[in-house]
C-alpha positions as CSV (number, residue, x, y, z in Angstrom):
1,X,-89.2,93.5,-5.9
2,X,-86.0,93.3,-7.0
3,X,-84.1,90.6,-8.3
4,X,-81.6,90.4,-5.1
5,X,-84.6,90.9,-2.9
6,X,-86.8,88.2,-5.0
7,X,-83.5,86.1,-4.1
8,X,-83.3,86.8,-0.4
9,X,-86.8,85.9,-0.3
10,X,-86.9,82.4,-1.4
11,X,-83.6,81.7,0.0
12,X,-85.3,82.4,3.6
13,X,-88.5,80.3,2.5
14,X,-86.1,77.5,1.9
15,X,-84.0,77.7,4.8
16,X,-87.0,77.6,7.3
17,X,-88.4,74.7,5.1
18,X,-86.2,73.0,2.7
19,X,-88.7,70.1,1.6
20,X,-92.0,71.9,1.6
21,X,-94.9,69.2,0.8
22,X,-98.7,69.6,0.0
23,X,-101.1,69.1,3.0
24,X,-103.2,67.2,0.7
25,X,-102.7,63.4,1.5
26,X,-102.0,60.9,-1.2
27,X,-99.6,58.5,-2.4
28,X,-100.3,58.1,-6.6
29,X,-101.0,60.9,-9.0
30,X,-104.4,59.7,-9.3
31,X,-104.7,60.3,-5.7
32,X,-103.4,63.8,-5.8
33,X,-105.3,64.4,-9.0
34,X,-108.6,63.0,-7.2
35,X,-108.0,65.0,-4.0
36,X,-107.0,68.4,-6.0
37,X,-110.2,68.1,-8.1
38,X,-112.2,67.8,-4.6
39,X,-110.5,70.7,-3.1
40,X,-111.8,73.4,-5.2
41,X,-113.6,76.1,-3.1
42,X,-112.9,73.4,0.1
43,X,-109.8,73.3,2.3
44,X,-106.8,70.2,2.5
45,X,-108.4,69.5,6.2
46,X,-111.9,68.9,4.7
47,X,-110.8,66.9,1.9
48,X,-108.5,64.8,3.7
49,X,-111.3,63.6,6.0
50,X,-113.1,62.5,3.1
51,X,-110.2,60.9,1.2
52,X,-109.0,59.2,4.6
53,X,-112.4,57.0,4.1
54,X,-112.4,57.0,0.6
55,X,-109.3,56.3,-0.9
56,X,-108.7,52.8,1.1
57,X,-111.9,51.6,-0.5
58,X,-111.5,53.4,-4.0
59,X,-108.2,55.0,-5.4
60,X,-108.4,54.1,-9.0
61,X,-110.1,55.0,-11.7
62,X,-111.9,51.7,-12.1
63,X,-112.3,51.5,-8.5
64,X,-114.1,54.9,-8.5
65,X,-116.4,54.2,-11.2
66,X,-117.3,51.0,-9.5
67,X,-118.9,52.8,-6.3
68,X,-121.5,54.8,-8.8
69,X,-121.9,58.3,-8.5
70,X,-124.5,57.7,-5.1
71,X,-121.5,55.6,-4.0
72,X,-119.0,58.3,-4.5
73,X,-121.1,61.0,-3.3
74,X,-121.7,59.0,0.4
75,X,-117.7,59.3,0.7
76,X,-117.1,63.1,-0.3
77,X,-120.8,64.8,1.1
78,X,-119.0,66.8,3.8
79,X,-117.1,68.5,1.0
80,X,-118.5,72.1,-0.8
81,X,-120.3,71.4,-4.1
82,X,-120.0,67.8,-3.8
83,X,-122.6,66.9,-6.5
84,X,-120.8,68.6,-9.1
85,X,-117.4,67.0,-7.8
86,X,-118.9,63.5,-7.9
87,X,-120.1,64.1,-11.4
88,X,-116.7,65.7,-12.6
89,X,-114.8,62.9,-10.8
90,X,-116.5,60.0,-12.3
91,X,-116.4,61.3,-15.8
92,X,-112.6,61.9,-15.3
93,X,-112.3,58.7,-14.3
94,X,-114.0,57.2,-17.2
95,X,-112.1,59.3,-19.2
96,X,-108.5,58.3,-17.8
97,X,-109.8,54.6,-18.3
98,X,-110.9,55.3,-22.1
99,X,-108.2,57.6,-23.5
100,X,-104.8,57.0,-20.8
101,X,-105.1,53.4,-20.1
102,X,-106.3,54.3,-16.4
103,X,-103.5,56.7,-15.7
104,X,-102.9,60.2,-15.0
105,X,-101.6,62.1,-18.3
106,X,-98.2,64.1,-17.7
107,X,-99.4,67.0,-20.2
108,X,-101.3,70.3,-19.5
109,X,-103.3,69.7,-22.6
110,X,-104.5,66.2,-21.4
111,X,-104.7,67.1,-17.5
112,X,-107.2,70.5,-19.0
113,X,-109.3,68.3,-20.9
114,X,-110.5,66.3,-17.7
115,X,-113.7,67.8,-16.1
116,X,-113.3,69.7,-13.3
117,X,-109.5,70.4,-13.8
118,X,-108.5,73.8,-14.7
119,X,-105.0,75.5,-14.9
120,X,-104.7,75.4,-11.2
121,X,-105.4,71.6,-10.4
122,X,-103.3,70.9,-14.0
123,X,-100.2,72.9,-12.7
124,X,-100.3,71.3,-9.1
125,X,-100.4,67.6,-10.7
126,X,-97.7,68.7,-13.0
127,X,-95.7,70.2,-10.3
128,X,-96.0,67.9,-7.1
129,X,-96.7,64.2,-8.8
130,X,-94.5,64.9,-11.8
131,X,-91.8,67.6,-11.0
132,X,-92.6,69.9,-13.5
133,X,-91.5,73.4,-12.6
134,X,-95.0,75.0,-12.9
135,X,-96.6,77.6,-10.5
136,X,-100.2,77.0,-9.7
137,X,-102.1,80.3,-8.5
138,X,-104.8,80.0,-5.7
139,X,-106.2,82.9,-3.4
140,X,-102.9,82.7,-1.4
141,X,-100.5,82.8,-4.2
142,X,-102.1,85.6,-5.9
143,X,-102.4,87.3,-2.5
144,X,-99.1,87.2,-1.7
145,X,-97.8,87.8,-5.7
146,X,-99.9,91.0,-5.2
147,X,-99.5,92.3,-1.4
148,X,-95.5,91.4,-1.1
149,X,-94.6,92.7,-4.8
150,X,-93.2,89.8,-5.9
151,X,-95.4,89.2,-8.9
152,X,-98.2,92.1,-8.9
153,X,-100.9,90.9,-11.5
154,X,-104.7,91.5,-11.7
155,X,-105.3,87.6,-12.9
156,X,-104.4,84.4,-11.3
157,X,-102.6,83.9,-15.0
158,X,-100.8,87.1,-15.0
159,X,-99.7,86.6,-11.5
160,X,-98.7,82.9,-12.4
161,X,-96.6,84.4,-15.7
162,X,-94.5,86.7,-13.6
163,X,-93.8,83.8,-10.9
164,X,-92.7,81.6,-13.8
165,X,-90.1,84.7,-15.1
166,X,-89.2,85.9,-11.7
167,X,-88.5,83.2,-9.9
168,X,-84.7,81.8,-9.6
169,X,-84.6,78.6,-11.3
170,X,-83.0,77.1,-8.1
171,X,-86.4,77.4,-6.2
172,X,-89.1,77.3,-9.0
173,X,-89.6,73.3,-8.1
174,X,-91.0,74.1,-4.9
175,X,-91.9,77.6,-5.0
176,X,-95.6,76.9,-5.3
177,X,-95.4,75.4,-1.6
178,X,-93.5,77.8,-0.2
179,X,-96.1,80.5,-1.2
180,X,-99.2,78.8,-0.5
181,X,-98.2,78.0,3.1
182,X,-96.9,81.1,3.4
183,X,-100.2,82.8,2.3
184,X,-101.7,80.5,4.6
185,X,-100.3,81.0,7.9
186,X,-98.2,84.4,7.7
187,X,-99.7,86.5,4.8
188,X,-103.4,85.9,5.5
189,X,-106.3,87.6,3.9
190,X,-107.9,89.6,6.8
191,X,-104.7,90.4,8.7
192,X,-101.2,89.5,8.0
193,X,-98.7,88.3,10.6
194,X,-96.1,91.0,9.8
195,X,-94.6,90.4,13.1
196,X,-94.4,86.7,12.5
197,X,-92.8,87.3,8.8
198,X,-89.5,85.8,7.9
199,X,-89.1,87.8,4.5
200,X,-91.0,91.0,5.9
201,X,-87.7,92.8,4.8
202,X,-87.9,92.4,1.4
203,X,-91.9,92.6,1.3
204,X,-93.6,96.1,-0.4
205,X,-96.6,96.1,1.9
206,X,-97.0,98.6,4.0
207,X,-97.9,99.4,6.8
208,X,-96.8,96.5,8.4
209,X,-99.3,95.1,10.9
210,X,-98.1,94.8,14.4
211,X,-98.6,91.9,17.2
212,X,-102.1,91.9,19.2
213,X,-101.4,93.6,22.6
214,X,-101.0,91.1,25.1
């Protein structure tokens, strides 16, 4: 995709949704960190159902620790891989209290040092909570980057670096959300909904899919 096409691609996404937001529900950086940690290989809908019950009871590192591993597990047991996620979240809370005064750190290195927090999770927190110009490449963004020709790459990191290089600066803050939402609802894995796609004119995917017969 050429620079002029990329500009049009993101201008179109921006016009349709000027202020996109994560579909994970949170009110503080710690709630966001916890929600993203819990969302690995799970849906935002499923995580939100659990955190709607968890966060009113425990939404700080100390409160999570006070629940204990079994208490925390009871709240998140509907989420896939909840046992390992409970351990990671408990250990993350302990580190936040011991090393960061109970606050979510604002550097990639400190975030990635937390159990269960990889590069993607760190990028989400830096972008959504702190307004950093990062790109968290999940399965949706990886697919969109490759399928459209926006940022081809064989690994999530390769796609991330391409996107950071190619997306015009005015769009970088919200680009992560536009691409995730586009992949989740339009450029879907099994069959992209090309007939509904506003950015199809600049997409390199061929042949474009057609709407199902009525």
